[in-house]
N, C-alpha and C positions, 0 to 999 in steps of 0.2 A: 493541416495534418488530421487525419480521422483517427480518434481513439475509441477503444471499447472497454468496458468494465464487466467482467463476467461474474455472475452471481451464482453461488453454489450452496447446497445443503450437504456439506461434507460430513462424514462420519469416520468410523475406524476401518471402514471397508476401503482400503486403498485402491484396489482394482477398479471398483466401481467409480470412485472418485476421479480417477485419471481417465477413465472412459467417457464421463460426462464432460470433464473439462477439455478434453481433445475435441469432442464434438462441438462444444460452444466456441472454442477458439476458432475451428475451421469455419463455422458459421459467420463469425464476426469478420474473419479475413475474406470471406466470400462477399461481404457487404463493403469491402474496401478499407477495413481498418489497418492501419500502418503500425499502431501501437496497441497491444492488447494486454490488459492487467488482470490477474487472478487474484482471489481474496487470501487472506491470511489463513494459515493451515489448510490450504485447499486440497492437499494430497492426503491428509490424515488429521481429523479433528477428534480428539478424546481426551481422557485422563492422563495423568503423569505416567502411569505404568504403560499405557497404550502408546503414548508418545515415545517414550524410550524403547519400547519393543520395535517400533516402526521407523525410528530416526535413521537417517542416512548421511553420509558425506556427501559433498557437492559433486563428487564425480560418481554417484551412486545412480541406480535406475531411473528415479524420478526426475532429476535434473536432466539426465541423458535423454530421457523421452521428450522433455521440454524443448531441448537444444535442437532435436530432430524435427519438431513441429515448427519452430521458428525458421529453420534453414529451408525446409520444404516450402514453407508459405511465404518466406522472404519478408518477414516483419519483426519488429522489436516486441519482445514478450517479457513482461515482468512476471516471474513465477511467485506471485503473491508472497507467502512465506511457508517454509518447511521446517520441521523439527530437524535441525543439523546436528550430526555428531561431529564434533570439533576434536581433533587430534591434541592430546595433552590437556584436554578441559574435562573435569568431571560432569558438569551439567551440559545440557543441550543449549543451543543457540536457536533463537527464532529468527530465521534468515530469509531475506528477500533477495532474489537474483535477477539481474537484467541480463537478457540473451539478446544478441544483436541478430540481424537478418541473415548472417552467415553461419549462425548456430554457435557463435563463440560466447563465452561468458564475459560480459563487459564490465560488470560491477557487482558488488556483494554488499548488502547492508544487513547488519545484525540488530535487531530491535533493541533500542537503548533503554526505554522505560518498561519495567516489569509491572504486569497488571496484578497488584497485591491490594484487593479491594473487598469490600463486603456490600453487595447490592442485591436486592430482590430475594433476601433471604438466603443467599448462596455466598460462601466465602471462596474467592478466587486468590490463589497463592502461586502465581507464575513462577516467583523466584525459588520455589521449592525444588523445581526441576529444570529450570532455564536460567542461564546467566545473561545478564544485559550486555550489549555491546557498548563500544566506547569511541565509535568513529562516525562522524556526519559524512554522508555520501551524496555528492551531487556529481552526476556522471554525464559526459558528453555523449550524445547520441551519434551514430555513424551512418554510412550510407546515404540514402536520400533524405535523412533527417539530420545529417551533419550540420553542426552549428547551434543546435539546440541542446540545452542542458536539463537533465531530469533529476529532480530531488526525490530521495527514496526515504519513506517512513512506513511504520506499520501500526495500525489500530490505536492502541492507548496513547502513542506518540501524539495523537491528535490534540490532547489536552495540554500540550507544552509549546506555546506559541514562539518561544525563544528558538526552539529547534527549526521551526518553518522560516523565521526571519533570517536566521544564519544560511538556510539553503538559498533564499531568495538573494541575499547579500552576495553569495557564491555564484549567482547567475542562473539559477533554477527558474525556468518559465513554466515548467510543468511539474507538478509534484504528485506522487502516487501514494495512496494510503490503503493498501490491502487490509482488510478488517474481518474481525468476527465480533463485532459491536454486539453487546448484549441487548436483548429486547427491552429491558428495564431501563437502561441508560439511553438507548437509541430512541426510544419514543420521545423523549424530551431534548436530547442533546445532539444527536447525529447531524441533522441537517443545519442546525445553528453552528456547530463547530467546523463542518466541512465548509460552509459558506464563509465563516469568518476567516479561516485560514487563507482562503482564496482572495478575499477583499483586502485583508491585511497586506498580503505580500504581491497582489496584483498578478497572481499566477492561476493557471489552470490546474484544477484538482481532479484527479481521477480516483474515485474511491469505491472499489468493489467490496462488497460486504457478504458474509455468510448470511444464510436465511433459514429459519425454521429450527427444529429440534435436533439435537445430537446428544447421545449419551457421554458422560454420566448426568450432566446437569445443564447442558448448553442449550440456550434458546436465543438465537441470533435475530437481529432486527430486520435485516435485508435493506431494501431501499437504497441499493447501490446507485451512487450518482457521479454525474460529471458536471463540474461547475467552472464557469468562466471567470476571468480576473475582475469582473464587476460585481461578481456574486450571483449572477443569473444561473439558474439550474437548466443546463443544456439537455440533460437526460436523467430520467429516474426509473428504476427498475420496479416492476410490480412484484407481488409476492411469487415465489417459485424460482426454479433454477432457469436461468436465462442470461442473455447479455443485453446491454444497451450501449449504443455508440452515438457519437456526436463529432462534428467538424470542429476543430480548434483554430480559430482565426487569429493567426498570429500578427496580422496587421492590426486588427482591433485591439490586441494586447498592448502593441506599441502605442496607439492612439490614447488608450487609457492612461498608461505611464507617462505619456507626455503632457496630457491635459490635466491630470491630477496626481502631480509628482510627489506622492507621499513617500516613496522609497528614496528619492533624491533629496527630499526635505528633512531626512532624519538628522538628529543631533546627538551622535554618538559620543562628542566630546564632553557632554553634560550628563550623560547617563552613568550612573554607578555600574561598576562591573557586577556580574551576577554573582561572584565569589564574594564580593564585599557586601552585598546587599543583606540586610538582616531578614531572617525568616521567622514568620509569626503565624499563628492560626489559632 
């Protein structure tokens, strides 16, 4: 299977963001990509008020456009994440959507972990305007990719290995990580974390990132990556808006899991449950 990660410098200009995304999705498809993944907040990246003003339900124009691209090009498309208006919920959701090659919505994942941190002199408080999801999503792909399971995560989730292990246990062989990873943290942590999640779970990780500056205070690291189950970097994006693509060798994945069976050798019978484990820092 050939996968592509699209790297964008999204801002509050939704029309411009969609135009660039469509161009790069089409270019990736022209190079044979069967799975294309957009970054976090790909259609609109801005402050809380801008996100609220530009938020949409999943049947809104942004996801409708993505569905038309996927159907026309005949590929699976992970629409990174968008600011979703959720009926009956005051706050927005940060939602990633998997679209099948027939244009149908196959899965929806709402980002679980809210980015409430202080880094690089900037206070990020995602929970002020977004509500974390509560569902782990591993979705079976359709069409030519039937039989494969895709695990869905978003950005800050990358720091929570238990989520990725649960996805692997539920059969995910490919995990997507659409991101807007900050430049401050990305410089030291991005590659380490992406490769670690791939190695631990012997899964392919497709991690498209935002790049460059966006108001009011965003500076994203870029370096979108595709990593194999051994931890080898198959593709890494240069600075700027672009896509990178790589072939995911599923036979090689099976060989790795058979020769170094760390997933099979787990001992969940002796691990304390996460609910019972003490928390200290």
